[in-house]
C-alpha positions in Angstrom: 114.0 82.0 91.2 115.9 79.0 92.4 114.8 77.2 95.5 115.9 73.9 96.8 118.4 74.0 99.7 117.4 73.1 103.2 118.1 75.3 106.2 120.6 72.8 107.6 123.1 73.7 104.9 123.0 77.3 106.0 124.3 76.6 109.4 127.7 75.1 108.7 130.6 77.3 107.8 132.3 80.6 108.2 131.4 83.7 110.1 130.3 86.5 107.9 132.6 88.9 106.3 131.0 91.8 104.5 134.2 93.7 104.1 135.5 92.2 100.9 133.4 94.2 98.5 133.4 97.4 100.4 137.1 97.7 101.0 137.9 97.8 97.3 135.6 100.7 96.4 134.7 104.2 97.7 131.2 105.6 98.0 132.0 108.7 96.0 133.3 106.8 93.0 131.2 107.1 89.8 129.5 103.9 88.9 129.7 102.7 85.3 126.7 103.3 83.1 124.9 99.9 82.9 122.6 98.8 80.2 119.5 99.5 82.3 120.6 103.1 82.8 120.9 103.4 79.0 117.4 102.0 78.7 116.2 104.6 81.2 117.8 107.4 79.2 116.0 106.1 76.1 112.7 106.0 78.0 113.4 109.6 79.3 113.8 110.6 75.7 110.5 109.0 74.6 111.1 105.3 73.9 108.3 103.5 75.6 109.6 100.1 74.6 112.7 100.8 76.8 110.4 101.2 79.8 108.7 97.9 79.1 112.2 96.2 79.1 113.1 97.9 82.4 109.9 96.9 84.0 110.4 93.2 82.9 113.9 93.2 84.3 113.1 94.7 87.7 109.5 93.9 88.6 110.3 90.6 90.4 113.2 91.9 92.6 111.3 95.1 93.4 108.1 93.3 94.4 109.9 90.8 96.5 111.8 93.6 98.3 108.6 95.5 99.0 106.6 92.4 100.1 109.3 91.1 102.4 110.0 94.5 103.8 106.5 95.8 104.6 105.2 92.2 105.2 101.7 93.1 103.8 100.5 91.9 100.4 98.1 94.8 99.9 100.6 97.4 100.9 103.3 95.8 98.8 101.1 95.9 95.7 100.3 99.6 96.4 103.9 100.5 96.9 104.9 98.6 93.8 102.6 100.8 91.7 103.8 103.9 93.6 107.5 103.3 92.9 106.9 102.9 89.1 104.5 105.9 89.2 107.3 108.1 90.8 109.8 106.8 88.3 107.5 107.8 85.4 106.7 111.2 86.9 110.4 112.1 87.3 111.7 110.5 84.1 112.3 113.9 82.4 114.9 114.8 85.2 116.7 111.5 85.1 120.5 111.6 84.8 122.5 108.4 84.7 124.8 109.1 87.6 124.7 105.6 89.0 123.4 102.1 88.1 119.7 102.1 87.3 119.0 99.6 90.1 120.5 102.1 92.6 118.1 104.8 91.2 115.1 102.5 91.3 115.6 101.1 94.8 116.3 104.6 96.2 112.8 105.5 95.1 111.6 102.2 96.6 113.4 103.0 99.9 111.8 106.4 100.1 108.3 105.0 99.3 108.7 102.4 102.1 109.9 105.0 104.6 106.8 107.1 103.8 104.7 104.0 104.2 106.2 103.2 107.7 105.7 106.8 108.8 102.0 106.8 107.6 101.5 103.4 109.2 102.9 104.6 112.6 100.6 107.7 112.6 97.6 105.6 111.8 98.4 103.1 114.5 98.8 105.9 117.1 95.5 107.3 116.1 93.6 104.0 115.8 91.8 102.1 118.6 93.1 98.6 119.5 90.4 96.8 117.6 91.1 98.8 114.5 94.8 98.0 114.8 94.0 94.3 114.8 91.9 94.7 111.6 94.7 96.6 109.9 97.2 93.9 110.8 95.3 91.3 108.7 96.9 90.8 105.4 94.3 91.5 102.6 93.9 89.2 99.7 95.2 90.6 96.5 93.8 89.5 93.1 96.2 87.3 91.2 96.5 89.7 88.3 97.7 92.4 90.7 100.5 90.2 92.0 103.7 90.7 90.0 105.2 87.4 91.1 102.0 85.4 91.5 101.1 82.7 94.1 104.7 81.4 94.7 105.5 84.6 96.6 102.7 84.0 99.0 103.6 80.4 99.5 107.1 81.6 100.5 105.6 83.7 103.3 104.8 80.5 105.2 108.4 79.5 105.5 110.6 79.8 108.6 113.0 82.0 106.6 110.4 84.7 106.0 109.3 84.5 109.6 112.9 85.1 110.6 113.2 88.0 108.2 110.0 89.5 109.6 111.5 89.4 113.1 114.5 91.5 112.1 114.7 95.2 112.9 113.5 97.3 109.9 116.9 98.7 108.9 118.6 95.3 109.1 115.8 93.6 107.1 116.0 96.3 104.4 119.7 96.0 104.1 119.6 92.2 103.9 116.8 92.3 101.2 118.6 95.0 99.2 121.8 92.9 99.3 120.0 89.6 98.3 117.3 90.7 96.0 118.9 93.5 93.9 122.6 92.5 93.5 123.6 96.0 94.8 127.0 96.4 96.3 127.6 97.6 99.9 128.4 101.1 98.5 125.2 101.1 96.4 123.1 100.1 99.3 124.6 103.0 101.3 123.5 105.3 98.5 120.0 103.8 98.4 119.5 104.1 102.2 121.4 107.4 102.7 123.7 105.9 105.4 127.5 105.2 105.6 129.2 102.1 104.3 130.2 101.0 107.8 126.5 101.3 108.9 125.4 99.1 106.0 128.1 96.5 106.8 127.1 96.4 110.4 123.4 96.0 109.6 124.1 93.2 107.2 126.3 91.4 109.7 123.7 91.6 112.4 120.9 90.5 110.0 122.8 87.4 108.8 123.7 86.5 112.3 120.1 86.7 113.5 118.8 84.8 110.6 121.3 82.0 111.2 120.3 81.9 114.9 116.6 81.9 114.1 116.9 79.1 111.6 119.1 77.1 114.0 116.5 77.6 116.7 113.8 76.3 114.4 115.9 73.3 113.6 116.6 72.5 117.2 112.8 72.7 118.0 112.2 70.1 115.3 110.4 72.3 112.8 110.8 71.5 109.1 113.5 73.7 107.5 112.2 75.9 104.7 113.0 75.8 101.1 115.7 78.4 100.4 117.0 80.0 97.3 120.6 79.1 96.3 121.8 82.7 96.6 120.3 83.1 100.1 121.9 79.8 101.1 125.3 81.0 100.0 125.0 84.1 102.0 123.9 82.4 105.2 126.4 79.6 104.8 129.4 81.6 103.8 128.5 85.0 105.0 129.4 86.4 101.6 128.6 90.0 100.7 
């Protein structure tokens, strides 16, 4: 990952415009078969080396998406394993109807929705002191962390604090856009909503992140290190 740019650079230019990509495509159009989809077909047919390559390609973006979405290291590690387990369990039924990343993150989306439903039920049933205990982020052994300690250092930044304050749907849309390289239409497929809903969620997410970072700057807090691709989105509003 590339870090370096300060938050001040994010707050300069144009308002966001997430329409450019979406207006040139339609949700129902067939996506071209990418190399990862071909690898998944090979894995479906028994090539275990193909799975190893897929795992290496996608473990980082998948783990970052889960960690930043559920905001709990232990839960993210469990969900990371669950996503790959579901993929393995359903490999025999795989058909390359879309990009592999769309397929993988649709599984991840379903896993996180199940997590949030379970978490809500547990919190409703738990006493207040138990809720406080559940809210503490457990320590995860280094060998279980797909991205290592750098990911946990990032959690201290103002950017991740701002991400955590977003409504769940907006946070997920922003993370899918930034971490996976999926288009607006592909995110709509992953999350089972319309293109206009995705565009709206992304607009609101970027606007709120800009405002949060501006507020932190005005209050005199140190701007966080920011990846170049995140900086480009927040500065230019590109999608």
